[in-house]
C-alpha positions in Angstrom: 0.5 -11.4 -17.1 2.6 -8.2 -16.0 5.9 -9.4 -15.8 8.6 -6.8 -13.9 12.5 -6.9 -15.1 14.6 -5.4 -12.4 18.5 -4.5 -13.3 21.5 -5.1 -11.2 25.3 -5.0 -11.3 28.1 -2.5 -10.1 28.3 1.2 -9.9 29.0 2.8 -13.4 28.8 -0.3 -15.4 25.9 1.2 -17.8 22.5 -0.2 -15.9 20.9 3.3 -16.2 22.1 3.9 -20.1 21.5 0.5 -21.2 17.6 0.7 -20.2 17.5 4.5 -21.9 19.2 2.5 -24.8 16.4 -0.4 -24.7 13.3 2.4 -24.0 13.9 5.6 -24.6 13.6 6.3 -20.9 16.2 8.0 -18.5 15.8 6.3 -15.3 17.5 9.1 -13.5 15.1 11.8 -12.3 17.0 13.4 -9.8 19.3 16.9 -10.3 21.5 15.1 -8.2 21.8 12.0 -10.3 22.3 14.3 -13.4 24.9 16.6 -11.4 27.1 13.3 -10.0 26.4 10.7 -12.9 25.2 8.3 -10.6 22.1 6.7 -9.9 21.0 7.2 -6.1 16.8 6.1 -6.0 15.5 3.4 -7.8 14.3 4.7 -11.4 11.4 3.4 -13.3 10.6 2.2 -17.2 9.0 -0.5 -19.5 9.2 -2.2 -22.9 6.5 -2.9 -25.2 7.1 -6.5 -26.4 4.0 -6.6 -28.0 0.4 -5.5 -28.3 -0.4 -8.0 -25.2 2.9 -7.6 -23.2 4.2 -5.0 -21.6 7.5 -5.4 -19.4 7.7 -3.0 -16.1 11.4 -2.2 -15.5 13.1 -1.4 -12.6 16.6 0.1 -12.3 18.4 0.1 -9.1 21.0 2.3 -8.0 25.0 0.3 -8.0 26.8 2.3 -5.8 27.3 0.7 -2.6 26.0 3.1 -0.2 22.3 2.6 -2.0 22.4 -1.1 -1.8 19.5 -0.4 0.9 17.4 1.4 -2.4 18.4 -1.8 -4.8 17.0 -4.2 -2.2 13.8 -2.3 -1.9 13.5 -1.9 -5.6 14.2 -5.7 -6.2 11.9 -7.1 -3.5 9.5 -6.8 -6.8 10.8 -7.9 -9.8 10.2 -11.2 -11.7 13.5 -11.6 -13.3 17.0 -9.9 -13.7 19.0 -8.0 -16.0 22.3 -8.6 -14.4 25.1 -5.8 -16.0 28.6 -6.4 -16.0 31.3 -3.7 -17.6 33.2 -5.5 -20.3 36.2 -2.9 -19.5 35.9 -3.8 -15.9 34.5 -7.7 -15.3 32.8 -8.9 -11.9 33.4 -6.3 -9.4 31.9 -5.9 -5.2 28.9 -5.0 -6.6 27.6 -7.3 -9.0 28.4 -10.3 -6.3 26.5 -8.4 -3.5 23.5 -7.6 -6.0 23.6 -11.2 -7.0 23.5 -12.7 -3.6 20.8 -10.3 -2.9 18.4 -11.3 -5.9 19.1 -15.1 -4.9 18.1 -14.6 -1.3 14.9 -12.9 -2.4 14.0 -15.6 -4.6 14.7 -14.7 -8.0 15.5 -17.7 -10.4 16.2 -16.5 -13.7 17.5 -13.7 -15.7 19.7 -12.5 -18.6 23.6 -11.1 -18.7 24.1 -8.4 -20.6 27.8 -7.4 -21.0 28.0 -3.5 -21.3 30.4 -1.2 -22.9 31.8 -3.4 -25.5 33.2 -1.0 -27.8 35.5 -0.4 -25.4 37.7 -3.3 -25.4 39.3 -5.6 -28.1 37.7 -9.3 -28.7 40.6 -10.8 -27.1 39.5 -9.0 -23.8 35.9 -9.6 -24.1 36.9 -13.5 -24.3 38.9 -13.7 -21.5 35.3 -11.2 -19.5 33.0 -14.2 -20.8 34.9 -16.6 -19.3 35.5 -15.2 -16.3 31.7 -14.4 -15.9 30.6 -17.4 -17.3 33.1 -19.3 -14.2 31.4 -17.2 -11.4 27.8 -17.5 -12.3 28.5 -21.3 -12.7 27.5 -22.1 -9.3 24.1 -19.5 -9.1 20.6 -19.3 -10.7 22.4 -17.3 -14.0 24.3 -20.8 -14.9 22.1 -21.3 -17.8 21.3 -17.6 -18.5 22.5 -15.6 -22.0 24.9 -13.7 -22.0 25.2 -11.3 -24.2 27.6 -8.2 -25.2 26.0 -4.8 -26.0 27.1 -1.1 -26.7 24.3 1.6 -25.5 26.4 3.7 -27.4 27.0 2.4 -30.6 24.0 0.2 -30.6 25.7 -3.4 -31.0 24.0 -6.0 -29.4 20.9 -4.4 -28.7 18.6 -6.2 -30.9 19.7 -9.5 -29.8 19.2 -8.3 -26.0 15.7 -7.3 -26.8 15.1 -10.0 -28.4 16.0 -12.2 -25.5 14.0 -10.0 -23.1 10.7 -11.0 -25.3 11.8 -14.8 -25.4 12.1 -14.5 -21.5 8.9 -12.6 -20.8 7.0 -14.2 -22.8 7.7 -17.6 -21.1 8.2 -16.5 -18.2 5.2 -17.4 -16.1 5.4 -15.3 -12.6 5.1 -16.9 -9.0 2.7 -14.8 -8.0 1.5 -14.7 -4.3 -2.4 -14.9 -3.4 -4.6 -12.5 -3.8 -4.3 -10.6 -0.8 -3.4 -7.1 -2.4 0.0 -5.7 -1.4 2.0 -2.9 -2.0 5.4 -1.7 -0.5 5.8 1.5 -1.0 8.7 2.7 -2.4 8.0 6.6 -3.4 5.9 9.3 -1.5 5.4 12.6 -3.6 2.6 15.0 -4.2 1.3 16.0 -7.9 -0.2 19.3 -8.5 -4.2 19.2 -8.5 -4.1 16.0 -7.5 -2.5 15.7 -3.7 -0.8 12.6 -2.3 0.3 9.9 -3.7 2.7 7.0 -3.7 4.3 4.4 -5.9 5.5 0.6 -5.9 4.9 -2.5 -7.3 1.6 -4.7 -6.6 3.1 -7.9 -5.3 0.0 -9.7 -5.2 -3.9 -9.3 -5.3 -5.3 -6.2 -7.2 -6.7 -2.8 -6.3 -9.3 -0.8 -7.9 -10.0 3.0 -8.5 -12.4 3.6 -5.2 -11.8 0.8 -2.8 -11.1 1.5 0.6 -7.7 1.3 1.6 -5.3 0.9 4.4 -1.8 1.7 5.0 0.2 -0.8 7.2 1.6 -0.4 10.1 0.5 2.8 11.0 -3.5 1.8 10.4 -3.9 4.9 8.2 -7.6 4.7 6.5 -7.8 6.0 3.0 -9.4 5.7 -0.5 -8.2 5.2 -3.9 -9.0 8.2 -6.2 -6.9 6.9 -9.3 -4.3 4.6 -10.6 -1.5 4.9 -12.9 0.2 2.1 -14.1 3.5 3.1 -16.6 1.5 6.6 -17.2 -1.4 5.5 -18.1 -5.1 5.9 -16.3 -6.5 2.6 -15.5 -9.4 1.2 -13.2 -7.4 -1.8 -11.5 -3.8 -3.0 -10.8 -2.7 -6.0 -10.9 0.2 -8.2 -9.1 3.5 -7.5 -11.3 2.6 -3.9 -12.2 4.5 -0.6 -11.4 1.7 1.3 -9.9 0.6 5.0 -9.1 -1.9 5.4 -6.8 -3.4 9.2 -5.9 -4.7 8.7 -2.5 -7.5 10.5 -0.8 -7.0 12.3 2.7 -3.6 11.6 3.4 -0.6 14.0 3.4 3.1 13.1 2.3 4.4 13.7 5.8 2.2 10.8 6.7 3.8 8.6 4.7 7.2 6.7 4.3 8.9 3.9 1.8 8.4 1.0 2.9 4.8 1.3 4.3 2.8 -1.2 2.8 -0.7 -0.6 0.9 -3.2 -3.1 1.4 -7.0 -3.2 2.1 -8.3 -2.9 5.4 -7.8 -5.6 8.4 -6.0 -8.1 5.5 -2.1 -7.6 7.3 -1.5 -8.0 10.7 1.7 -5.8 12.3 3.6 -7.6 14.5 7.1 -7.0 16.3 8.4 -10.7 16.3 8.6 -13.0 13.4 9.9 -16.1 13.2 12.3 -17.1 9.8 13.9 -19.7 8.5 17.8 -18.1 7.9 19.9 -18.7 5.4 23.8 -17.4 6.3 25.9 -17.0 3.3 29.1 -19.1 2.5 30.9 -15.3 1.4 30.0 -14.1 5.3 33.5 -13.5 6.8 32.5 -14.4 10.4 30.0 -16.3 12.7 26.5 -14.4 13.3 26.1 -14.0 17.2 22.9 -14.7 19.0 21.5 -11.2 19.4 23.0 -9.6 16.6 21.7 -6.1 15.2 21.6 -6.0 11.7 20.1 -3.8 8.9 16.8 -5.4 8.1 15.1 -5.0 4.4 11.7 -6.6 3.7 10.0 -4.9 0.7 11.0 -1.5 0.4 11.6 -1.3 4.1 14.9 -1.2 5.7 14.9 -0.9 9.4 17.3 -1.8 12.2 16.3 -5.4 13.8 17.9 -7.9 16.2 18.3 -11.8 15.3 17.2 -14.0 18.6 19.1 -17.3 17.9 16.9 -20.1 18.9 19.0 -23.0 19.1 22.8 -22.3 19.0 24.7 -19.5 19.9 26.0 -18.6 16.7 25.9 -19.6 13.1 28.5 -19.9 10.8 28.7 -19.0 7.4 27.2 -21.2 5.0 24.7 -22.7 7.5 20.5 -22.6 7.9 18.9 -21.9 10.9 15.4 -21.7 12.4 15.6 -17.8 14.3 13.4 -14.8 15.3 13.7 -11.3 14.5 12.5 -8.4 16.8 11.5 -5.1 15.5 11.5 -1.7 17.7 8.0 -0.9 16.1 5.7 -3.4 14.3 5.6 -4.5 10.8 3.9 -6.6 9.0 4.5 -9.8 6.7 3.0 -12.9 5.0 4.2 -16.4 5.2 7.1 -17.2 2.9 7.9 -13.4 2.1 12.0 -13.1 1.4 14.3 -10.4 3.4 17.5 -9.8 3.5 20.0 -9.0 6.0 23.0 -6.9 6.1 25.8 -6.7 9.0 25.7 -3.4 10.9 30.0 -3.0 10.2 31.1 -3.4 8.0 27.8 -2.8 5.8 27.3 -5.9 3.7 24.5 -8.0 3.0 25.2 -11.0 5.1 22.5 -13.2 5.0 18.5 -14.2 3.8 15.4 -15.0 5.5 12.4 -16.4 4.5 8.9 -15.5 6.9 7.4 -18.9 8.3 5.3 -17.1 10.9 4.7 -13.3 11.1 2.5 -13.0 14.3 5.3 -14.5 16.5 5.7 -15.0 19.9 8.3 -15.3 22.5 10.3 -18.9 21.9 11.9 -20.0 24.7 15.5 -21.3 23.8 16.3 -24.5 23.1 12.7 -25.7 23.7 10.6 -28.2 21.8 8.7 -25.5 20.1 11.7 -25.2 17.5 11.2 -28.7 16.2 7.0 -27.1 15.1 9.1 -24.1 13.8 11.2 -26.3 11.7 7.7 -28.2 10.1 6.3 -25.2 9.5 9.1 -23.8 7.5 9.1 -27.6 5.7 4.9 -27.3 5.2 2.6 -26.2 2.7 -1.0 -26.4 2.4 -3.0 -28.6 4.6 -0.1 -29.6 6.7 0.5 -25.9 7.3 -2.9 -25.2 8.1 -2.9 -27.7 10.5 0.4 -26.7 12.5 -0.5 -23.0 12.3 -3.9 -23.6 14.0 -2.5 -26.5 16.6 0.2 -23.4 17.7 -3.1 -21.0 18.2 -4.8 -23.1 20.3 -7.9 -21.8 22.1 -7.4 -18.7 20.7 -7.8 -20.0 17.0 -7.1 -18.2 14.2 -9.5 -15.9 12.0 -9.5 -16.5 8.3 -7.7 -13.1 7.5 -5.0 -14.4 9.8 -4.9 -17.8 8.2 -4.3 -15.7 4.7 -1.4 -14.4 5.7 0.0 -17.1 7.7 -0.3 -19.3 4.6 0.1 -17.5 1.9 -2.8 -19.3 0.0 -5.3 -17.9 -2.9 -8.6 -17.4 -0.9 -10.5 -20.0 -2.8 -7.8 -22.4 -2.0 -8.1 -21.9 1.8 -11.7 -21.7 1.5 -11.5 -25.8 0.1 -8.7 -26.4 2.7 -10.6 -26.0 5.5 -13.8 -27.6 4.0 -12.0 -30.9 3.1 -10.2 -30.3 6.8 -13.6 -29.5 8.5 -14.5 -32.8 6.9 -12.0 -34.6 8.4 -12.8 -32.9 11.9 -9.5 -31.3 11.4 -10.5 -28.4 12.2 -13.8 -26.6 13.4 -15.4 -23.0 12.9 -16.2 -21.8 16.1 -17.2 -18.5 15.2 -19.2 -18.0 12.3 -19.9 -14.0 12.6 -15.9 -13.4 13.1 -14.9 -16.9 11.2 -12.6 -18.1 13.6 -11.4 -21.7 13.1 -10.0 -23.8 15.7 -7.6 -26.9 15.4 -9.6 -30.5 15.7 -6.8 -31.4 18.0 -7.6 -28.5 20.3 -11.1 -29.2 20.3 -10.9 -32.7 20.8 -9.1 -32.0 23.5 -11.1 -29.6 25.4 -14.3 -32.2 24.7 -12.2 -35.2 26.8 -11.4 -32.3 29.4 -14.6 -31.0 29.7 -16.3 -34.6 30.2 -13.9 -35.7 32.5 -14.5 -32.3 34.8 -18.5 -32.8 34.3 -17.7 -36.7 35.6 -15.6 -35.3 38.6 -18.2 -32.7 38.9 -21.2 -35.5 39.6 -18.8 -37.6 42.0 -18.5 -34.4 44.0 -22.3 -33.5 44.1 -24.3 -37.0 43.5 -27.0 -35.4 44.8 -27.2 -33.3 42.2 -28.9 -33.5 38.6 -25.8 -32.1 37.0 -24.0 -28.9 36.5 -25.7 -25.5 35.1 -24.1 -23.9 32.0 -23.3 -21.1 34.0 -21.1 -22.6 36.6 -19.6 -24.9 34.2 -18.6 -21.6 32.3 -16.6 -20.2 35.4 -15.5 -23.4 37.1 -14.1 -25.3 34.0 -13.8 -22.1 31.2 -10.3 -22.2 30.7 -10.8 -18.4 30.1 -12.5 -19.6 26.2 -14.5 -17.2 24.4 -18.0 -17.1 25.1 -18.3 -18.3 21.5 -15.8 -21.7 21.6 -17.4 -22.7 25.3 -21.2 -22.7 23.5 -19.3 -24.4 20.1 -18.2 -27.0 22.3 -21.2 -27.6 24.9 -23.4 -27.7 21.5 -21.3 -29.9 19.8 -21.0 -32.7 22.8 -24.9 -32.0 23.0 -25.8 -33.2 19.3 -22.9 -36.2 20.0 -25.3 -37.0 23.0 -22.5 -36.8 25.2 -24.1 -34.3 27.7 -27.8 -33.8 28.0 -29.3 -31.0 28.3 -32.1 -30.4 30.4 -33.3 -26.6 30.6 -29.8 -25.1 31.8 -28.5 -28.1 33.6 -26.1 -30.1 31.9 -24.9 -33.8 32.9 -23.3 -36.8 31.4 -26.1 -39.2 30.1 -25.2 -42.3 32.8 -25.5 -39.6 35.5 -28.4 -40.2 37.9 -28.6 -39.0 41.8 -27.4 -41.5 44.1 -28.1 -41.1 48.2 -25.9 -42.8 50.4 -27.9 -44.8 53.0 -28.6 -42.3 55.6 -29.2 -40.2 53.1 -31.9 -42.3 51.8 -33.5 -42.3 55.0 -33.5 -38.7 55.5 -35.0 -38.8 52.3 -38.1 -40.5 53.4 -38.4 -39.2 56.3 -38.7 -35.5 54.9 -41.0 -36.7 52.6 -43.1 -38.5 55.3 -42.7 -35.2 57.2 -44.5 -33.4 54.2 -47.2 -35.7 52.9 -48.3 -36.1 56.7 -49.0 -32.0 56.9 -50.4 -31.1 53.6 -51.3 -27.8 53.4 -49.7 -26.9 56.9 -45.8 -28.1 56.4 -43.3 -26.7 58.6 -41.2 -23.8 57.8 -37.7 -25.1 56.6 -35.9 -23.7 59.7 -38.5 -25.7 62.1 -37.9 -29.0 59.7 -34.2 -28.4 60.4 -34.7 -28.1 64.2 -36.5 -31.3 64.2 -34.5 -33.1 62.1 -31.4 -31.7 64.3 -29.8 -30.9 61.3 -27.9 -28.1 59.6 -29.0 -27.0 56.3 -26.0 -27.9 54.6 -26.6 -31.3 55.4 -30.0 -31.4 54.6 -30.3 -28.8 51.8 -29.0 -31.4 48.8 -31.9 -33.9 49.6 -34.3 -31.0 49.6 -33.3 -29.7 46.5 -33.5 -33.5 45.1 -37.0 -33.6 45.9 -37.6 -30.5 44.1 -35.6 -31.6 40.8 -37.7 -34.9 41.2 -41.0 -33.3 41.5 -41.9 -34.6 45.1 -41.9 -31.4 46.9 -42.6 -27.8 45.5 -40.6 -24.8 46.9 -42.7 -22.1 47.2 -40.6 -19.2 48.7 -37.1 -19.2 51.0 -39.4 -20.4 54.0 -41.8 -23.4 52.7 -41.7 -26.2 51.1 -45.2 -28.6 50.0 -46.0 -31.4 49.3 -46.1 -31.7 45.6 -49.5 -33.9 45.8 -51.0 -31.3 48.3 -50.3 -28.2 46.0 -51.4 -30.4 42.7 -55.1 -30.7 45.1 -55.0 -27.3 45.9 -54.6 -26.2 41.9 -57.7 -28.3 41.1 -59.9 -26.7 44.0 -58.9 -23.3 42.8 -60.1 -23.8 39.1 -63.2 -25.6 40.3 -63.9 -22.9 42.5 -63.2 -20.4 39.1 -66.1 -22.5 37.3 -68.6 -20.5 39.6 -66.9 -17.5 40.4 -65.4 -14.6 38.9 -63.1 -13.5 41.6 -61.7 -15.1 45.0 -60.6 -12.6 47.7 -58.9 -14.0 50.8 -61.8 -15.2 52.8 -63.0 -16.9 50.0 -59.6 -18.8 49.9 -59.8 -19.2 53.9 -63.3 -20.6 53.5 -61.9 -23.3 50.5 -58.5 -24.1 52.4 -59.6 -23.5 55.9 -55.5 -21.8 56.0 -54.5 -19.0 58.4 -53.0 -16.1 57.1 -49.4 -17.8 57.6 -49.8 -20.4 54.8 -52.5 -18.5 52.9 -50.4 -15.5 51.7 -47.1 -17.7 50.2 -49.7 -20.1 48.3 -51.7 -17.1 46.7 -48.6 -15.2 45.6 -46.9 -19.1 44.4 -50.1 -19.8 41.9 -50.0 -15.7 40.8 -46.1 -16.6 39.8 -47.7 -19.8 37.9 -49.6 -17.9 36.2 -52.7 -19.7 37.2 -53.9 -16.6 38.8 -53.9 -13.0 38.4 -54.0 -10.5 41.3 -56.6 -7.4 40.4 -56.3 -5.0 43.5 -57.2 -7.8 46.7 -58.9 -9.9 44.6 -57.5 -13.0 42.2 -59.0 -14.2 39.2 -58.5 -16.9 37.0 -55.3 -16.1 34.5 -56.4 -17.2 30.4 -54.5 -19.2 28.4 -51.4 -17.1 26.6 -51.7 -14.1 29.2 
């Protein structure tokens, strides 16, 4: 598995010279670096430790003015080679670089004591003691300390062996299979066009892949890939990578942008963080402090918002938010470094716990949820993220960056949780998931709404889907609303009759006066047969408004006692059924029926004949051809 080693240490302690002695590669490529004799930009080299392992090396600048460049390089390394000059010992940038490595989650490394040819044995022993004392409370407390001289070659063999041992035994904590490559260099290559370089921190990239540059959302395609100067078909996590991009210009790109596949990252201006304020900080960090914020290869100005306090004391840890002027792309668990505005110094580190955050009210209960988020992993982390997302739910792509889980592990976790009804796939096309607690709460609320609807509308069989969506909908997506309704139908908690929904136990109930009204209307229509009163005449006879009698008429229609022919006429269903039988019998002997034939058959005037003939057409019993009707054949 590819491994990256990075240097760290004070300016002029011999980092670049040592790398050249180990690899033969001069990492100072800029003319200004040659002229001034100091490293300004990141340098890159490699060591072939054996036939199966090529170690990538990132050489970082040691000058305090270029710490931002050091951070962008350190963000991609697996273990550190801390370089300390024997003639000077521990210096300010030695300490700051080590703090940065700690904040970025680096957990192991080797210490090289350089320039041993410039000191005597007694001084060297004093420096060793000083270094050992300093490292005893750091992640390098058990690291090998190897005296070397790049000029005489002393100790280089032992250092190479120690690097080889560590690289072979090292098991990188690679991130998920989500491909990401923070860009740390952009340039033009003659005959090829735009090339970017960086360390592939997760996933893999192949030649021909459609790619996107975030947060600018610039689309491109991979023309070619180089790893340590060699052409490759793919780049894996842990490899120093150069990518030749199609159709993008150098001036469109900059250090700190991130290369990833399309629709896999989501830019945001607000992140939730777990912040660690360094014990070495000289003063408290106050609410809304502006800082230099480093993430991956990117440095931006940002503002820190403390959520449960007004200031953080040196050595304390807390949950906070960072807000940017322009969107940034992060993933759960990413490490970040904060440097004070003035004086410019590393003061804190942070871990992203939500890269798609919204504003959180200070000193609210939401802070407890964020603390739980910071302490969770796996299925518990999934549950918290889905709970916070509410009715909007989260896509599979969002869940990847909110958990940093391998795709296969995420799929499996969602299946297991789905089996326990802790999560539901509510939109298969867009792969949107909603938390189980959210779904169950919505179901309960929907059932309560339908129950209240029945109470308020006792004469209605139920509520239509359209009414339910508009009156209760709660701004749910169409997919989620449909999912809830269908799920309740499958559970037999709701009954669906065409487009009408009702609770299983619901039956239309009438008050005593309404029962009397119902029977009176039935008697009127049954007695009238095929010559009923218009609705207007009926209401005049009953001395009621349509609002007062309409619910009973609708109920009689639902119960198949009355048939609504048009807005003016209801007929007794028994009378309409008898008429249908007469029409069918007529067509057994005749091919066509004209208006006069219908009048002779029924004895009805035009007032009733026309609505009934049109109704028979609508019911697909008859079909009109000119002025006559024919019996509609089955299937037509």
